[in-house]
N, CA, C, O and the ligand as a Tripos MOL2 file, in Angstrom:
@<TRIPOS>MOLECULE
protein
  241   239    61     0     0
PROTEIN
NO_CHARGES

@<TRIPOS>ATOM
      1 N           6.8030   -3.0300  -23.7130 N.3       1 MET1
      2 CA          7.8600   -2.6710  -24.6830 C.3       1 MET1
      3 C           9.2100   -3.2270  -24.2400 C.2       1 MET1
      4 O           9.5260   -3.2660  -23.0510 O.2       1 MET1
      5 N           9.9810   -3.6460  -25.2040 N.am      2 PHE2
      6 CA         11.3080   -4.1670  -24.8960 C.3       2 PHE2
      7 C          12.3510   -3.0720  -25.0980 C.2       2 PHE2
      8 O          12.2680   -2.2780  -26.0350 O.2       2 PHE2
      9 N          13.3060   -3.0480  -24.2250 N.am      3 SER3
     10 CA         14.3790   -2.0730  -24.3680 C.3       3 SER3
     11 C          15.4170   -2.6190  -25.3440 C.2       3 SER3
     12 O          15.4840   -3.8250  -25.5800 O.2       3 SER3
     13 N          16.2090   -1.7430  -25.8960 N.am      4 LYS4
     14 CA         17.2180   -2.1610  -26.8680 C.3       4 LYS4
     15 C          18.3390   -2.9520  -26.2110 C.2       4 LYS4
     16 O          18.8740   -3.9040  -26.7790 O.2       4 LYS4
     17 N          18.6760   -2.5320  -25.0050 N.am      5 LYS5
     18 CA         19.7320   -3.2460  -24.2910 C.3       5 LYS5
     19 C          19.2340   -4.6140  -23.8540 C.2       5 LYS5
     20 O          18.1010   -4.7660  -23.3990 O.2       5 LYS5
     21 N          20.0840   -5.5780  -23.9980 N.am      6 GLU6
     22 CA         19.7190   -6.9200  -23.5860 C.3       6 GLU6
     23 C          20.0970   -7.1140  -22.1260 C.2       6 GLU6
     24 O          21.2710   -7.0630  -21.7600 O.2       6 GLU6
     25 N          19.1140   -7.3300  -21.3270 N.am      7 GLU7
     26 CA         19.4100   -7.5670  -19.9170 C.3       7 GLU7
     27 C          18.5360   -8.6980  -19.3870 C.2       7 GLU7
     28 O          17.3830   -8.8750  -19.7810 O.2       7 GLU7
     29 N          19.1300   -9.4380  -18.4940 N.am      8 LYS8
     30 CA         18.4020  -10.5590  -17.9130 C.3       8 LYS8
     31 C          17.8180  -10.1310  -16.5780 C.2       8 LYS8
     32 O          18.4330   -9.3850  -15.8150 O.2       8 LYS8
     33 N          16.6380  -10.6140  -16.3230 N.am      9 ARG9
     34 CA         16.0090  -10.3040  -15.0570 C.3       9 ARG9
     35 C          15.6300  -11.5800  -14.3220 C.2       9 ARG9
     36 O          15.0940  -12.5210  -14.9070 O.2       9 ARG9
     37 N          15.9150  -11.5870  -13.0500 N.am     10 ALA10
     38 CA         15.5360  -12.7200  -12.2180 C.3      10 ALA10
     39 C          14.4250  -12.2560  -11.2880 C.2      10 ALA10
     40 O          14.6120  -11.2930  -10.5450 O.2      10 ALA10
     41 N          13.2820  -12.9120  -11.3110 N.am     11 PRO11
     42 CA         12.2110  -12.5060  -10.4200 C.3      11 PRO11
     43 C          12.5600  -12.7680   -8.9560 C.2      11 PRO11
     44 O          12.9950  -13.8600   -8.5890 O.2      11 PRO11
     45 N          12.3600  -11.7450   -8.1320 N.am     12 CYS12
     46 CA         12.6600  -11.8550   -6.7050 C.3      12 CYS12
     47 C          11.4230  -11.5390   -5.8860 C.2      12 CYS12
     48 O          10.5390  -10.8040   -6.3250 O.2      12 CYS12
     49 N          11.3760  -12.1000   -4.7060 N.am     13 THR13
     50 CA         10.2720  -11.8850   -3.7810 C.3      13 THR13
     51 C          10.8210  -11.3240   -2.4810 C.2      13 THR13
     52 O          11.8280  -11.8110   -1.9680 O.2      13 THR13
     53 N          10.1720  -10.3130   -1.9500 N.am     14 VAL14
     54 CA         10.5600   -9.7640   -0.6530 C.3      14 VAL14
     55 C           9.4470  -10.0660    0.3450 C.2      14 VAL14
     56 O           8.2780   -9.7450    0.1310 O.2      14 VAL14
     57 N           9.8580  -10.6980    1.4440 N.am     15 GLU15
     58 CA          8.9050  -11.0150    2.5080 C.3      15 GLU15
     59 C           9.2110  -10.1340    3.7080 C.2      15 GLU15
     60 O          10.3700   -9.8220    3.9810 O.2      15 GLU15
     61 N           8.1690   -9.7360    4.4180 N.am     16 GLN16
     62 CA          8.3950   -8.9700    5.6400 C.3      16 GLN16
     63 C           7.6290   -9.5920    6.7890 C.2      16 GLN16
     64 O           6.4770  -10.0030    6.6540 O.2      16 GLN16
     65 N           8.3090   -9.6500    7.9280 N.am     17 CYS17
     66 CA          7.6980  -10.1970    9.1340 C.3      17 CYS17
     67 C           6.7450   -9.1630    9.7250 C.2      17 CYS17
     68 O           7.0900   -7.9870    9.8420 O.2      17 CYS17
     69 N           5.5540   -9.6030   10.0930 N.am     18 GLU18
     70 CA          4.5700   -8.6780   10.6570 C.3      18 GLU18
     71 C           4.9200   -8.2770   12.0800 C.2      18 GLU18
     72 O           4.4620   -7.2430   12.5660 O.2      18 GLU18
     73 N           5.7240   -9.0820   12.7470 N.am     19 SER19
     74 CA          6.0690   -8.7940   14.1400 C.3      19 SER19
     75 C           7.3320   -7.9550   14.2760 C.2      19 SER19
     76 O           7.3110   -6.8960   14.9030 O.2      19 SER19
     77 N           8.4350   -8.4250   13.6910 N.am     20 CYS20
     78 CA          9.7030   -7.7180   13.8740 C.3      20 CYS20
     79 C          10.0870   -6.8590   12.6660 C.2      20 CYS20
     80 O          11.1070   -6.1700   12.6900 O.2      20 CYS20
     81 N           9.2760   -6.9010   11.6220 N.am     21 LYS21
     82 CA          9.4590   -6.0760   10.4230 C.3      21 LYS21
     83 C          10.7240   -6.3940    9.6380 C.2      21 LYS21
     84 O          11.1770   -5.6030    8.8100 O.2      21 LYS21
     85 N          11.2750   -7.5460    9.9100 N.am     22 LYS22
     86 CA         12.4790   -7.9430    9.2010 C.3      22 LYS22
     87 C          12.1440   -8.3070    7.7550 C.2      22 LYS22
     88 O          11.2080   -9.0630    7.4970 O.2      22 LYS22
     89 N          12.9050   -7.7700    6.8340 N.am     23 GLU23
     90 CA         12.6810   -8.0610    5.4220 C.3      23 GLU23
     91 C          13.6540   -9.1060    4.9180 C.2      23 GLU23
     92 O          14.8430   -9.0760    5.2380 O.2      23 GLU23
     93 N          13.1370  -10.0290    4.1280 N.am     24 THR24
     94 CA         13.9760  -11.0630    3.5500 C.3      24 THR24
     95 C          13.7410  -11.1110    2.0450 C.2      24 THR24
     96 O          12.6030  -11.1620    1.5790 O.2      24 THR24
     97 N          14.8240  -11.0950    1.3070 N.am     25 LYS25
     98 CA         14.7070  -11.2090   -0.1420 C.3      25 LYS25
     99 C          15.0780  -12.6230   -0.5530 C.2      25 LYS25
    100 O          16.0680  -13.1780   -0.0770 O.2      25 LYS25
    101 N          14.2960  -13.1900   -1.4220 N.am     26 ARG26
    102 CA         14.5920  -14.5400   -1.9020 C.3      26 ARG26
    103 C          14.1540  -14.6600   -3.3550 C.2      26 ARG26
    104 O          13.5450  -13.7490   -3.9170 O.2      26 ARG26
    105 N          14.4750  -15.7940   -3.9430 N.am     27 LYS27
    106 CA         14.0510  -16.0410   -5.3210 C.3      27 LYS27
    107 C          12.5420  -16.1950   -5.3930 C.2      27 LYS27
    108 O          11.9120  -16.7390   -4.4870 O.2      27 LYS27
    109 N          11.9850  -15.7130   -6.4740 N.am     28 PHE28
    110 CA         10.5540  -15.8710   -6.7050 C.3      28 PHE28
    111 C          10.2240  -17.3420   -6.9080 C.2      28 PHE28
    112 O          10.9040  -18.0490   -7.6510 O.2      28 PHE28
    113 N           9.1910  -17.7820   -6.2510 N.am     29 ILE29
    114 CA          8.7250  -19.1550   -6.4170 C.3      29 ILE29
    115 C           7.3270  -19.1080   -7.0360 C.2      29 ILE29
    116 O           6.4920  -18.2860   -6.6570 O.2      29 ILE29
    117 N           7.0960  -19.9930   -7.9810 N.am     30 GLU30
    118 CA          5.7960  -20.0930   -8.6490 C.3      30 GLU30
    119 C           4.6660  -20.1140   -7.6050 C.2      30 GLU30
    120 O           4.6780  -20.9230   -6.6780 O.2      30 GLU30
    121 N           3.7060  -19.2210   -7.7740 N.am     31 GLY31
    122 CA          2.5900  -19.1870   -6.8360 C.3      31 GLY31
    123 C           2.6720  -18.0150   -5.8630 C.2      31 GLY31
    124 O           1.7220  -17.7380   -5.1300 O.2      31 GLY31
    125 N           3.8150  -17.3300   -5.8610 N.am     32 ASP32
    126 CA          3.9720  -16.1620   -4.9910 C.3      32 ASP32
    127 C           3.0940  -15.0060   -5.4750 C.2      32 ASP32
    128 O           2.9500  -14.7800   -6.6770 O.2      32 ASP32
    129 N           2.5200  -14.2930   -4.5330 N.am     33 TYR33
    130 CA          1.7880  -13.0700   -4.8790 C.3      33 TYR33
    131 C           1.8420  -12.1160   -3.6940 C.2      33 TYR33
    132 O           2.0760  -12.5190   -2.5540 O.2      33 TYR33
    133 N           1.6180  -10.8410   -3.9940 N.am     34 ILE34
    134 CA          1.6950   -9.7980   -2.9690 C.3      34 ILE34
    135 C           0.6610  -10.0610   -1.8690 C.2      34 ILE34
    136 O          -0.4910  -10.3890   -2.1520 O.2      34 ILE34
    137 N           1.0890   -9.9130   -0.6150 N.am     35 PHE35
    138 CA          0.2850  -10.0990    0.5980 C.3      35 PHE35
    139 C           0.0140  -11.5580    0.9440 C.2      35 PHE35
    140 O          -0.7560  -11.8610    1.8550 O.2      35 PHE35
    141 N           0.6640  -12.4650    0.1970 N.am     36 LYS36
    142 CA          0.5360  -13.8830    0.5430 C.3      36 LYS36
    143 C           1.2790  -14.1570    1.8490 C.2      36 LYS36
    144 O           2.3950  -13.6800    2.0580 O.2      36 LYS36
    145 N           0.6430  -14.9290    2.7150 N.am     37 GLU37
    146 CA          1.2990  -15.3150    3.9560 C.3      37 GLU37
    147 C           2.1820  -16.5210    3.6730 C.2      37 GLU37
    148 O           1.7360  -17.5120    3.0930 O.2      37 GLU37
    149 N           3.4320  -16.4240    4.0860 N.am     38 THR38
    150 CA          4.3610  -17.5300    3.8310 C.3      38 THR38
    151 C           4.8100  -18.1560    5.1530 C.2      38 THR38
    152 O           4.0630  -18.1860    6.1310 O.2      38 THR38
    153 N           6.0380  -18.6510    5.1580 N.am     39 SER39
    154 CA          6.5290  -19.3640    6.3400 C.3      39 SER39
    155 C           6.7170  -18.4370    7.5470 C.2      39 SER39
    156 O           6.8050  -17.2200    7.3880 O.2      39 SER39
    157 N           6.7770  -19.0180    8.7590 N.am     40 PRO40
    158 CA          7.0140  -18.1960    9.9420 C.3      40 PRO40
    159 C           8.4110  -17.5910    9.9440 C.2      40 PRO40
    160 O           9.3450  -18.1540    9.3740 O.2      40 PRO40
    161 N           8.5420  -16.4360   10.5920 N.am     41 CYS41
    162 CA          9.8220  -15.7450   10.7010 C.3      41 CYS41
    163 C          10.8310  -16.5930   11.4660 C.2      41 CYS41
    164 O          10.4920  -17.2150   12.4730 O.2      41 CYS41
    165 N          12.0850  -16.6160   10.9790 N.am     42 VAL42
    166 CA         13.1010  -17.4450   11.6270 C.3      42 VAL42
    167 C          13.5370  -16.8770   12.9750 C.2      42 VAL42
    168 O          13.9600  -17.6270   13.8540 O.2      42 VAL42
    169 N          13.4370  -15.5550   13.1430 N.am     43 SER43
    170 CA         13.9230  -14.9690   14.3970 C.3      43 SER43
    171 C          12.8480  -14.8190   15.4710 C.2      43 SER43
    172 O          13.1570  -14.9420   16.6560 O.2      43 SER43
    173 N          11.5980  -14.5590   15.0940 N.am     44 CYS44
    174 CA         10.5830  -14.3340   16.1360 C.3      44 CYS44
    175 C           9.3360  -15.2010   15.9780 C.2      44 CYS44
    176 O           8.4020  -15.0920   16.7720 O.2      44 CYS44
    177 N           9.3140  -16.0590   14.9610 N.am     45 LYS45
    178 CA          8.1780  -16.9520   14.6730 C.3      45 LYS45
    179 C           6.9030  -16.2020   14.2800 C.2      45 LYS45
    180 O           5.8100  -16.7690   14.2870 O.2      45 LYS45
    181 N           7.0550  -14.9420   13.9430 N.am     46 GLY46
    182 CA          5.9120  -14.1550   13.4750 C.3      46 GLY46
    183 C           5.5410  -14.5450   12.0540 C.2      46 GLY46
    184 O           6.2250  -15.3470   11.4190 O.2      46 GLY46
    185 N           4.4690  -13.9780   11.5720 N.am     47 GLN47
    186 CA          3.9930  -14.3190   10.2310 C.3      47 GLN47
    187 C           4.7050  -13.4820    9.1740 C.2      47 GLN47
    188 O           4.7220  -12.2520    9.2350 O.2      47 GLN47
    189 N           5.2890  -14.1750    8.2090 N.am     48 LEU48
    190 CA          5.8960  -13.4780    7.0860 C.3      48 LEU48
    191 C           4.8450  -13.2620    6.0080 C.2      48 LEU48
    192 O           3.9820  -14.1060    5.7650 O.2      48 LEU48
    193 N           4.9500  -12.1140    5.3770 N.am     49 ARG49
    194 CA          4.0180  -11.7920    4.3060 C.3      49 ARG49
    195 C           4.8020  -11.1930    3.1480 C.2      49 ARG49
    196 O           5.7310  -10.4130    3.3530 O.2      49 ARG49
    197 N           4.4210  -11.5630    1.9310 N.am     50 ILE50
    198 CA          5.1170  -11.0270    0.7650 C.3      50 ILE50
    199 C           4.6980   -9.5690    0.5500 C.2      50 ILE50
    200 O           3.5110   -9.2570    0.4500 O.2      50 ILE50
    201 N           5.6930   -8.6900    0.4830 N.am     51 THR51
    202 CA          5.3990   -7.2680    0.3120 C.3      51 THR51
    203 C           5.7900   -6.7560   -1.0650 C.2      51 THR51
    204 O           5.3040   -5.7160   -1.5090 O.2      51 THR51
    205 N           6.6610   -7.4830   -1.7310 N.am     52 LYS52
    206 CA          7.1820   -6.9740   -3.0000 C.3      52 LYS52
    207 C           7.6020   -8.1210   -3.9100 C.2      52 LYS52
    208 O           8.2020   -9.0980   -3.4630 O.2      52 LYS52
    209 N           7.2810   -7.9890   -5.1780 N.am     53 ILE53
    210 CA          7.7950   -8.9230   -6.1860 C.3      53 ILE53
    211 C           8.3340   -8.0760   -7.3290 C.2      53 ILE53
    212 O           7.6360   -7.2270   -7.8830 O.2      53 ILE53
    213 N           9.5730   -8.3250   -7.6610 N.am     54 PHE54
    214 CA         10.1830   -7.4820   -8.7050 C.3      54 PHE54
    215 C          11.1950   -8.2700   -9.5130 C.2      54 PHE54
    216 O          11.6410   -9.3410   -9.1030 O.2      54 PHE54
    217 N          11.5480   -7.7300  -10.6570 N.am     55 GLY55
    218 CA         12.5670   -8.3490  -11.4960 C.3      55 GLY55
    219 C          13.9000   -7.6860  -11.2520 C.2      55 GLY55
    220 O          14.0730   -6.4970  -11.5170 O.2      55 GLY55
    221 N          14.8330   -8.4530  -10.7490 N.am     56 GLU56
    222 CA         16.1580   -7.9230  -10.4630 C.3      56 GLU56
    223 C          17.0440   -8.1030  -11.6900 C.2      56 GLU56
    224 O          17.1240   -9.1960  -12.2520 O.2      56 GLU56
    225 N          17.6940   -7.0490  -12.0930 N.am     57 ILE57
    226 CA         18.5470   -7.1190  -13.2780 C.3      57 ILE57
    227 C          19.8430   -7.8320  -12.9410 C.2      57 ILE57
    228 O          20.5230   -7.4950  -11.9720 O.2      57 ILE57
    229 N          20.1690   -8.8120  -13.7480 N.am     58 ILE58
    230 CA         21.4130   -9.5580  -13.5630 C.3      58 ILE58
    231 C          22.4450   -9.0200  -14.5310 C.2      58 ILE58
    232 O          22.2070   -8.9440  -15.7360 O.2      58 ILE58
    233 N          23.5800   -8.6530  -14.0000 N.am     59 LYS59
    234 CA         24.6600   -8.1930  -14.8610 C.3      59 LYS59
    235 C          25.4810   -9.3820  -15.3530 C.2      59 LYS59
    236 O          25.9740  -10.1920  -14.5680 O.2      59 LYS59
    237 N          25.6110   -9.4580  -16.6550 N.am     60 THR60
    238 CA         26.3370  -10.6070  -17.2080 C.3      60 THR60
    239 C          27.7360  -10.2260  -17.6270 C.2      60 THR60
    240 O          28.4860  -11.0710  -18.1140 O.2      60 THR60
    241 ZN         10.0560  -11.6780   12.8810 Zn       61 ZN61
@<TRIPOS>BOND
     1     1     2 1
     2     2     3 1
     3     3     4 2
     4     3     5 am
     5     5     6 1
     6     6     7 1
     7     7     8 2
     8     7     9 am
     9     9    10 1
    10    10    11 1
    11    11    12 2
    12    11    13 am
    13    13    14 1
    14    14    15 1
    15    15    16 2
    16    15    17 am
    17    17    18 1
    18    18    19 1
    19    19    20 2
    20    19    21 am
    21    21    22 1
    22    22    23 1
    23    23    24 2
    24    23    25 am
    25    25    26 1
    26    26    27 1
    27    27    28 2
    28    27    29 am
    29    29    30 1
    30    30    31 1
    31    31    32 2
    32    31    33 am
    33    33    34 1
    34    34    35 1
    35    35    36 2
    36    35    37 am
    37    37    38 1
    38    38    39 1
    39    39    40 2
    40    39    41 am
    41    41    42 1
    42    42    43 1
    43    43    44 2
    44    43    45 am
    45    45    46 1
    46    46    47 1
    47    47    48 2
    48    47    49 am
    49    49    50 1
    50    50    51 1
    51    51    52 2
    52    51    53 am
    53    53    54 1
    54    54    55 1
    55    55    56 2
    56    55    57 am
    57    57    58 1
    58    58    59 1
    59    59    60 2
    60    59    61 am
    61    61    62 1
    62    62    63 1
    63    63    64 2
    64    63    65 am
    65    65    66 1
    66    66    67 1
    67    67    68 2
    68    67    69 am
    69    69    70 1
    70    70    71 1
    71    71    72 2
    72    71    73 am
    73    73    74 1
    74    74    75 1
    75    75    76 2
    76    75    77 am
    77    77    78 1
    78    78    79 1
    79    79    80 2
    80    79    81 am
    81    81    82 1
    82    82    83 1
    83    83    84 2
    84    83    85 am
    85    85    86 1
    86    86    87 1
    87    87    88 2
    88    87    89 am
    89    89    90 1
    90    90    91 1
    91    91    92 2
    92    91    93 am
    93    93    94 1
    94    94    95 1
    95    95    96 2
    96    95    97 am
    97    97    98 1
    98    98    99 1
    99    99   100 2
   100    99   101 am
   101   101   102 1
   102   102   103 1
   103   103   104 2
   104   103   105 am
   105   105   106 1
   106   106   107 1
   107   107   108 2
   108   107   109 am
   109   109   110 1
   110   110   111 1
   111   111   112 2
   112   111   113 am
   113   113   114 1
   114   114   115 1
   115   115   116 2
   116   115   117 am
   117   117   118 1
   118   118   119 1
   119   119   120 2
   120   119   121 am
   121   121   122 1
   122   122   123 1
   123   123   124 2
   124   123   125 am
   125   125   126 1
   126   126   127 1
   127   127   128 2
   128   127   129 am
   129   129   130 1
   130   130   131 1
   131   131   132 2
   132   131   133 am
   133   133   134 1
   134   134   135 1
   135   135   136 2
   136   135   137 am
   137   137   138 1
   138   138   139 1
   139   139   140 2
   140   139   141 am
   141   141   142 1
   142   142   143 1
   143   143   144 2
   144   143   145 am
   145   145   146 1
   146   146   147 1
   147   147   148 2
   148   147   149 am
   149   149   150 1
   150   150   151 1
   151   151   152 2
   152   151   153 am
   153   153   154 1
   154   154   155 1
   155   155   156 2
   156   155   157 am
   157   157   158 1
   158   158   159 1
   159   159   160 2
   160   159   161 am
   161   161   162 1
   162   162   163 1
   163   163   164 2
   164   163   165 am
   165   165   166 1
   166   166   167 1
   167   167   168 2
   168   167   169 am
   169   169   170 1
   170   170   171 1
   171   171   172 2
   172   171   173 am
   173   173   174 1
   174   174   175 1
   175   175   176 2
   176   175   177 am
   177   177   178 1
   178   178   179 1
   179   179   180 2
   180   179   181 am
   181   181   182 1
   182   182   183 1
   183   183   184 2
   184   183   185 am
   185   185   186 1
   186   186   187 1
   187   187   188 2
   188   187   189 am
   189   189   190 1
   190   190   191 1
   191   191   192 2
   192   191   193 am
   193   193   194 1
   194   194   195 1
   195   195   196 2
   196   195   197 am
   197   197   198 1
   198   198   199 1
   199   199   200 2
   200   199   201 am
   201   201   202 1
   202   202   203 1
   203   203   204 2
   204   203   205 am
   205   205   206 1
   206   206   207 1
   207   207   208 2
   208   207   209 am
   209   209   210 1
   210   210   211 1
   211   211   212 2
   212   211   213 am
   213   213   214 1
   214   214   215 1
   215   215   216 2
   216   215   217 am
   217   217   218 1
   218   218   219 1
   219   219   220 2
   220   219   221 am
   221   221   222 1
   222   222   223 1
   223   223   224 2
   224   223   225 am
   225   225   226 1
   226   226   227 1
   227   227   228 2
   228   227   229 am
   229   229   230 1
   230   230   231 1
   231   231   232 2
   232   231   233 am
   233   233   234 1
   234   234   235 1
   235   235   236 2
   236   235   237 am
   237   237   238 1
   238   238   239 1
   239   239   240 2
@<TRIPOS>SUBSTRUCTURE
     1 MET1         2 RESIDUE 1 A MET
     2 PHE2         6 RESIDUE 1 A PHE
     3 SER3        10 RESIDUE 1 A SER
     4 LYS4        14 RESIDUE 1 A LYS
     5 LYS5        18 RESIDUE 1 A LYS
     6 GLU6        22 RESIDUE 1 A GLU
     7 GLU7        26 RESIDUE 1 A GLU
     8 LYS8        30 RESIDUE 1 A LYS
     9 ARG9        34 RESIDUE 1 A ARG
    10 ALA10       38 RESIDUE 1 A ALA
    11 PRO11       42 RESIDUE 1 A PRO
    12 CYS12       46 RESIDUE 1 A CYS
    13 THR13       50 RESIDUE 1 A THR
    14 VAL14       54 RESIDUE 1 A VAL
    15 GLU15       58 RESIDUE 1 A GLU
    16 GLN16       62 RESIDUE 1 A GLN
    17 CYS17       66 RESIDUE 1 A CYS
    18 GLU18       70 RESIDUE 1 A GLU
    19 SER19       74 RESIDUE 1 A SER
    20 CYS20       78 RESIDUE 1 A CYS
    21 LYS21       82 RESIDUE 1 A LYS
    22 LYS22       86 RESIDUE 1 A LYS
    23 GLU23       90 RESIDUE 1 A GLU
    24 THR24       94 RESIDUE 1 A THR
    25 LYS25       98 RESIDUE 1 A LYS
    26 ARG26      102 RESIDUE 1 A ARG
    27 LYS27      106 RESIDUE 1 A LYS
    28 PHE28      110 RESIDUE 1 A PHE
    29 ILE29      114 RESIDUE 1 A ILE
    30 GLU30      118 RESIDUE 1 A GLU
    31 GLY31      122 RESIDUE 1 A GLY
    32 ASP32      126 RESIDUE 1 A ASP
    33 TYR33      130 RESIDUE 1 A TYR
    34 ILE34      134 RESIDUE 1 A ILE
    35 PHE35      138 RESIDUE 1 A PHE
    36 LYS36      142 RESIDUE 1 A LYS
    37 GLU37      146 RESIDUE 1 A GLU
    38 THR38      150 RESIDUE 1 A THR
    39 SER39      154 RESIDUE 1 A SER
    40 PRO40      158 RESIDUE 1 A PRO
    41 CYS41      162 RESIDUE 1 A CYS
    42 VAL42      166 RESIDUE 1 A VAL
    43 SER43      170 RESIDUE 1 A SER
    44 CYS44      174 RESIDUE 1 A CYS
    45 LYS45      178 RESIDUE 1 A LYS
    46 GLY46      182 RESIDUE 1 A GLY
    47 GLN47      186 RESIDUE 1 A GLN
    48 LEU48      190 RESIDUE 1 A LEU
    49 ARG49      194 RESIDUE 1 A ARG
    50 ILE50      198 RESIDUE 1 A ILE
    51 THR51      202 RESIDUE 1 A THR
    52 LYS52      206 RESIDUE 1 A LYS
    53 ILE53      210 RESIDUE 1 A ILE
    54 PHE54      214 RESIDUE 1 A PHE
    55 GLY55      218 RESIDUE 1 A GLY
    56 GLU56      222 RESIDUE 1 A GLU
    57 ILE57      226 RESIDUE 1 A ILE
    58 ILE58      230 RESIDUE 1 A ILE
    59 LYS59      234 RESIDUE 1 A LYS
    60 THR60      238 RESIDUE 1 A THR
    61 ZN61       241 GROUP 0 **** ****
């Protein structure tokens, strides 16, 4: 169902490092899915995994 208010949503992806538990939010990229293993963590080289995909409301 669509809401009456017009709002724009930008799909976002949240990745979490399995080692240091650091969470990173970034733009959704085609092909992303929950629990997908992505690039290594920048701080500890651990495995990043996608934990959340959501639509972030953009205020215009
Ligand atoms: Zn890490």
